[in-house]
C-alpha positions in Angstrom: 0.1 8.8 -4.7 -1.5 12.0 -3.5 -5.3 12.0 -3.7 -5.3 15.6 -5.0 -3.6 14.4 -8.2 -6.6 12.2 -9.0 -9.3 14.7 -8.3 -9.5 16.4 -11.7 -9.2 13.2 -13.8 -13.0 12.5 -14.1 -13.6 16.1 -15.2 -10.8 16.0 -17.8 -12.2 12.6 -19.0 -15.6 14.1 -19.3 -14.2 17.1 -21.3 -12.4 14.7 -23.6 -15.5 12.6 -24.2 -17.7 15.7 -24.8 -15.1 17.0 -27.3 -15.0 13.6 -29.1 -18.8 13.7 -29.3 -18.7 17.0 -31.1 -16.0 15.9 -33.4 -17.9 12.7 -34.4 -19.9 14.6 -37.0 -17.3 16.4 -39.1 -20.0 18.2 -41.1 -21.5 20.0 -38.2 -18.6 22.4 -37.7 -16.8 24.2 -40.5 -13.2 23.3 -41.2 -11.3 26.0 -39.3 -13.3 25.4 -36.0 -13.3 21.7 -36.5 -9.5 21.7 -36.8 -9.2 23.9 -33.7 -11.4 21.4 -31.7 -9.1 18.6 -32.9 -6.1 20.5 -31.6 -7.9 21.2 -28.3 -8.6 17.5 -28.0 -4.9 16.7 -28.2 -4.2 19.3 -25.5 -6.9 17.9 -23.2 -5.4 14.5 -23.5 -1.9 15.9 -22.7 -3.4 17.9 -19.8 -4.6 14.6 -18.2 -1.0 13.4 -18.2 0.3 16.7 -16.9 -2.2 16.8 -14.0 -1.3 13.3 -13.0 2.4 13.9 -13.1 2.7 17.3 -11.4 0.5 19.3 -9.1 2.5 22.3 -10.4 0.6 22.1 -13.7 -2.9 22.4 -12.2 -3.1 26.2 -12.4 -1.9 26.3 -16.0 -4.3 23.5 -17.0 -7.2 25.2 -15.2 -6.5 28.4 -17.1 -6.3 26.7 -20.4 -9.5 24.8 -19.9 -11.2 28.1 -19.1 -9.8 29.6 -22.3 -11.0 26.6 -24.3 -14.5 27.0 -22.8 -14.6 30.6 -24.0 -13.4 29.6 -27.5 -16.0 26.8 -27.7 -18.7 29.3 -26.6 -17.8 31.5 -29.5 -17.9 28.5 -31.9 -21.4 27.8 -30.8 -22.4 31.3 -32.0 -21.0 30.5 -35.4 -22.4 27.0 -35.7 -26.1 27.0 -34.8 -26.6 23.4 -35.9 -23.9 22.2 -33.4 -24.7 24.8 -30.8 -26.3 22.4 -28.2 -23.3 20.1 -28.3 -20.8 23.0 -28.3 -22.6 24.6 -25.3 -22.4 21.3 -23.4 -18.8 21.0 -24.2 -18.1 24.6 -23.1 -19.9 23.9 -19.8 -17.9 20.7 -19.3 -14.7 22.5 -19.9 -15.7 25.3 -17.5 -16.7 22.9 -14.8 -13.3 21.0 -15.1 -11.5 24.4 -14.9 -13.4 25.5 -11.8 -12.9 22.2 -10.0 -9.2 22.1 -10.8 -8.8 25.6 -9.5 -10.7 24.6 -6.4 -8.3 21.7 -5.8 -5.5 24.2 -5.6 -6.7 25.7 -2.3 
């Protein structure tokens, strides 16, 4: 199997773990944003499969991770009690996005 297909996996796993950490305390984030994070988590899990199965998906996954990072940054502004965890999650998503983009070149 092509080594490039495995390159983003640790970053996506880190993003999944960070998202699960934020979701562990359902009271820290209001319902609409908590539900959005839950949906994002499902997408991140699916992205791992997509990245492993097709290098053609890398650009789309990188873009979506960047979009998720921006959305999570906005959530941090609305949820000051969860802001540190959300900020770490946003940074993790952004790093995964950047590294995945870098693997395209």
